[in-house]
N, C-alpha and C positions, 0 to 999 in steps of 0.2 A: 560445551556447556550445554545441556538441554533445557529446554521449553516447555512447559506444559500447556498445552492447547484445549479451551476450552469450547469444543466442537458446538454445544448446545449457544452459546452464545455468539458463536461465530455464527452459526445458521441463522439465528434467532436474526441479528441485525441486517446480515445480507439479506434475506427474504422481505423482512418488516421495510425496510429503507429501500428495498428495491422496489416493492409494491406503490409504498406511497411516494418517492421520486417518479416513478412511474405514473403514477394518477396525477399528479402536479404538472407532468410534462405534456399529459394527453389532455386535461382541461384547459392548458395554455394555447396548445397548439390547436384543439377541434374548435375553442372558443373563438380564439385573438386571430390567428392565422390562417385557418382554414377556409374563411369567406372569400381575403383575398388571393387565394392559389388554388381554391376549388380542388381541395386536395385534403381528405379525412383519413385519419388513421384509426383502426381499432386501439384498444386498450392492451389487446395482446402484442398487438404488433409495437407498439411502445414498450412494454416490459423487453420483449425478444433485443429490438433495438437497443435499451439502458443494458441489458445484461451484457449484450457483444460488447458495446463500447467500455463498461467496466470490467470485464476480461483483457480487451487488449491497452486500455490505456489505463485501468485502475491501478493502484497502487497493492500488487499483488503478492508482495513479499513478505507481508505484514499477517497478523493473527485477528486485526480488529477491523473495521472501517475507518472509526477514529476516535482517539480518546473522548473528544465531544459527548460521545453515546456510552462511554464505558462507566458504569458507575464504581468503579474500581480505583481505588488510585495508583500509578504504577511505583512496581517496588523500586526508589531510590537504589539501594544496595546491589542489585541486580544490574540496573544501570551503568553504576560508577566500576562494579566489576566488571564489564563486558567492556568500557572504554577502558580501561587501566591492563587488561589484555589484550584488547587491538593496539593499545600503545607499546606494550610490552614486545609485539610481534611487528610493529613498524620499526621502534628501535632496533629487533634483532635483524630484520632485514640492510637495514641501513649501517648496522655492521659490518655484515659479510661483503654490502658493497663496499665500504670503505675500505676492508683488507686485500679486496680484489684492487684497489685501485693502487694501494701501498705497497703491492707484489708488481706491479705493471711499473711503477717508478722506482723498484728495485732491480730491473730488469735492466733498465736502461742506464 
């Protein structure tokens, strides 16, 4: 099952929200916490830290940041087909395991 990836939407979403979130973090840190800790960061340092944290801890197995930002409604038929295919695969594996145990019972 192949899915078409909208690379433009993906890149603009990551870039746009990366800059926005980095800006929010930068403002909060430099104007609220920096006077207490005497430690200022530039916007690029915050952007780099945010990017690294997104790469390390973000949800990287999807082709979107979040459905909140996507103007397109999800294709429920694709989701249903995927779930049915996944359930069939699980049923097949469960049957194989069950057959192995019945073979073991016959040997006893």
